[in-house]
N, C-alpha and C positions, 0 to 999 in steps of 0.2 A: 504493500500500500504506500510505502514511503516514496517510491519512485513515481507515483501518479500525482504527487503533491507539488505545489509551488514552494520550493525551498527558500525563495526570497521573502516569504511571509513568516519564516521561522525566526524567532528572536535569537536563537543560537547562531544563525547565519548572518543576519544583518546587524546585530548588536544592540537592538532596542526592541521594546515590546509593542510597538505600534503596528507591526506587520506591514501591509501594503498601503496603509493610510498615509504614510510619510513617503515622499518621493525618494528614490534611491539614486544617489550620485553615481553617474556612469552607466545607468540603465536607461537607454532611450526609448524602450518599448512600452513604458507605462504599466499600469496594473493589469492589462488584458493578457499579456504574455508573461509567463513565469519561467523558472529555470529549475532544473534538478540535475544530478550527475549524468544522466543519459542525454540530456539536451534541453530543448525548450518544451514547455507545456502550455497549451492554449487553455486558459482557465474556464471558458464557457462550456467546453465539452470534453476536457481532459485529454485532448489529442496530444500525443508526444511526437516530436519531430526534431530532426537535425539535418542540416544540409551544408554542403561545401561546393567547391568548383565543379566536381565531377561525380559526386556521390551524395545521395540524400535518402532518407527513410522517414516513414511516418507510421504511427499506430493509432487507429481510431477505435477506441474501446466500445463505443455505443453501437457501431456496426460490425464489430469483430473483424476488422479489416486491417491488414498491414501491407505497406508498399515499400519497395526498395528500388531505387533507380541508380544505375552505375553506368557512366559513360566516360570514355577517355578521348578527348578531342584536342588535347594540347600536345604539341610536338616540341621536345626540348633539345633536339639535336639536328644537325644538318643531314639532309638526305642527298646522296650523290646524284647529280643530274636533275635535281628539282629546281625549277625556276619559279620564284614566287612573284 
């Protein structure tokens, strides 16, 4: 159950007992998006998600659906004969 919660509302994480009623310095997403060790949690429906440049995942507990997207579209080396 702890991973489905917004850890930014816990006093042991933010250092005060006001939970999400007090704005958090450095957290630009406001009270609608929370955080836990797995990634972000959308507070309205408890959707867990995390994403990056080429990989993302999401778990929707209300619909019992999980998604994973992986793509590698970046090339970090020269290809012989390639003209860009």
